[in-house]
C-alpha positions in Angstrom: 209.0 25.7 8.3 209.6 22.9 6.4 206.4 21.6 4.3 206.7 18.8 7.1 206.3 21.3 10.0 203.2 22.4 8.6 201.6 19.5 7.1 201.6 18.5 11.3 199.6 21.8 12.5 197.6 22.3 9.5 197.4 19.2 6.8 194.6 17.1 7.3 196.0 14.0 10.2 194.3 10.5 10.9 194.3 11.1 14.9 194.1 14.8 15.1 191.9 17.8 13.8 194.2 21.2 14.0 191.4 23.6 15.4 193.4 27.4 15.7 192.6 30.6 17.4 193.3 34.5 17.2 193.6 34.8 20.8 194.5 34.1 23.8 190.6 34.5 25.1 189.9 32.4 22.8 191.8 29.7 23.1 191.1 28.9 26.3 187.4 29.6 25.2 187.9 25.9 23.5 189.3 24.2 25.9 186.0 24.5 27.8 184.6 21.7 25.0 186.6 18.5 26.4 189.0 17.5 28.3 192.7 18.8 27.7 196.7 18.0 29.2 196.3 19.6 32.4 192.7 18.3 33.3 193.5 15.1 32.6 195.5 14.4 35.7 192.2 16.6 37.5 189.7 14.6 35.3 190.7 10.9 37.5 191.3 12.9 40.7 195.6 12.9 40.5 196.2 16.4 40.5 197.2 18.4 43.8 195.8 21.8 42.8 192.1 20.3 41.7 190.1 17.4 42.2 187.5 15.7 40.0 184.5 17.3 41.6 185.8 21.0 41.5 186.8 20.0 37.0 183.2 18.4 37.4 181.6 22.0 38.3 183.3 23.9 35.3 183.1 21.9 32.8 178.7 21.6 33.7 178.7 25.2 34.3 178.8 25.3 37.5 181.2 27.2 38.8 184.0 29.6 36.8 187.9 28.3 36.8 190.0 30.5 38.3 191.8 33.2 36.9 195.5 32.7 37.7 197.2 34.7 35.1 198.3 37.4 38.0 199.8 34.5 39.4 203.1 35.2 40.0 204.3 32.0 38.7 202.4 31.7 35.9 203.3 34.8 34.5 206.7 33.4 34.8 205.8 30.1 33.5 204.3 32.3 30.0 206.9 34.9 30.0 209.1 31.5 30.0 207.8 29.5 27.2 209.3 30.2 24.6 212.7 31.0 25.3 212.9 26.9 27.4 211.0 25.8 23.5 214.5 27.7 22.1 216.6 26.3 24.4 215.7 22.6 24.0 215.7 23.0 20.3 219.5 24.7 20.4 219.3 21.4 22.5 218.2 19.6 19.5 219.5 20.9 16.6 219.5 18.6 13.7 218.1 15.5 15.7 214.9 16.4 16.3 212.6 19.4 14.6 210.5 21.6 16.3 207.5 23.7 15.1 205.0 26.1 16.9 201.8 27.8 17.2 200.3 30.2 19.0 196.7 29.7 20.1 196.7 26.0 19.6 193.7 23.0 20.0 194.4 19.8 19.4 191.1 17.0 19.7 191.1 13.4 18.5 188.9 12.2 16.1 188.1 9.1 17.4 186.9 11.2 20.9 186.5 15.2 19.7 186.3 15.7 24.1 189.7 15.2 24.0 191.3 18.0 23.7 195.4 18.8 24.2 197.6 22.0 23.4 201.2 21.9 22.8 203.6 23.8 23.6 205.5 22.3 20.4 204.8 19.7 17.7 208.4 17.9 17.3 209.8 15.4 14.4 213.2 13.5 14.3 215.0 13.9 11.7 216.2 10.7 11.2 213.3 8.8 11.3 210.5 10.4 10.6 208.8 9.7 14.4 206.7 12.3 16.0 206.5 13.9 19.6 205.5 16.4 21.6 207.2 19.3 23.8 206.2 19.9 26.9 207.9 23.3 28.5 207.5 23.4 32.5 209.4 25.6 34.9 209.5 24.6 39.0 210.1 25.7 42.2 210.4 22.2 44.4 211.1 23.4 47.6 210.8 20.6 49.9 212.3 17.6 49.8 209.2 15.7 48.8 208.6 18.0 45.9 211.9 17.2 45.2 211.4 13.5 45.0 208.6 14.7 42.5 211.7 16.6 40.4 213.7 12.4 40.5 216.1 12.4 37.5 213.7 9.7 35.6 210.6 10.9 37.4 207.3 13.5 36.5 205.3 14.8 38.9 202.0 12.5 38.2 199.3 15.2 37.4 202.4 16.4 33.8 203.2 12.8 34.2 199.0 12.2 33.2 199.3 15.6 31.0 201.7 14.0 28.0 200.0 10.9 28.5 196.5 12.4 27.7 198.6 14.6 24.3 200.0 11.2 23.2 196.2 10.1 23.5 194.6 12.8 21.5 197.7 13.2 19.1 198.6 8.7 18.4 201.9 10.3 18.3 205.6 7.7 19.5 207.1 10.2 22.2 207.3 13.0 24.5 210.1 15.6 25.8 209.6 17.2 28.6 212.0 20.1 29.2 211.5 21.8 32.8 213.4 24.7 34.3 213.6 23.7 38.1 214.4 26.8 40.2 215.7 26.1 43.6 217.1 28.9 45.3 217.9 33.1 43.2 221.2 32.3 42.1 220.1 28.3 40.8 218.1 26.6 38.6 218.6 23.1 36.6 216.8 22.4 33.0 216.0 18.9 32.9 214.6 16.6 29.6 212.6 13.9 30.6 211.8 11.4 27.2 208.8 9.2 27.3 208.7 6.8 24.6 204.4 5.6 24.2 206.5 2.1 23.4 207.5 1.7 27.2 203.5 3.9 28.1 201.4 1.7 27.3 198.9 0.3 30.5 199.3 4.0 32.0 197.6 4.9 28.0 194.9 3.0 28.3 194.6 3.9 32.0 194.2 7.5 31.6 192.4 8.1 28.2 190.1 5.3 29.7 189.6 7.4 33.1 189.5 10.6 31.0 186.6 9.5 29.0 184.0 7.9 31.5 184.8 10.9 34.0 183.1 12.6 30.7 180.5 10.1 29.8 179.5 9.1 33.2 179.7 12.3 34.7 179.9 15.4 32.7 177.3 14.5 29.8 174.6 13.3 31.5 175.6 16.5 34.9 176.1 13.6 37.4 177.9 14.6 40.0 181.0 11.7 41.4 182.0 10.8 44.2 185.1 13.6 45.4 188.6 12.0 44.2 192.2 13.6 46.0 195.4 12.3 44.3 198.0 10.0 47.2 200.4 12.3 48.8 
């Protein structure tokens, strides 16, 4: 582990604070105090599995988040994450430095309610630019699902998730590496690269939407109108 890799998680950064938990259970508890990456798309009504109203009820303690720990796809994603991260590291050997620490939540210093749990933090070896790594597994079966995982396009909820990560950290780029499984015999690895400089308007929209949800609805306990994503 290089000294610089340690600073990404363990030394003071002007943009974010680091919260390290002793267990996954504690880590899950630490995520309830704000809006995390997987919450961001629901907060702005762009999540196909959770509405903004569902998220509001969870964040205000009116109901518990559903336990999906025994879901087969969730269990596979957790089991495969480290191997996919190592595959990314091998593909980027000598180009990008990868560091990962489990049970970590990053919080934005200016807006501590903005939280992110990275699957890795990145540094380009030649330029020193920093980025975040996101690891995904998915099984896009229908034509609509396949279109959402187009060569240069992410599903909206995952795009919003990684933009939220850039808003928390202030970093320069995102690499999202995904294993897309089409059947029992065929899967594909894709890396989606997003430059901060090319997503400034979207970053602003996501940040404003998440902060509005938190400050206008969660904090005062005021129920939001239901917003559903466009299919």
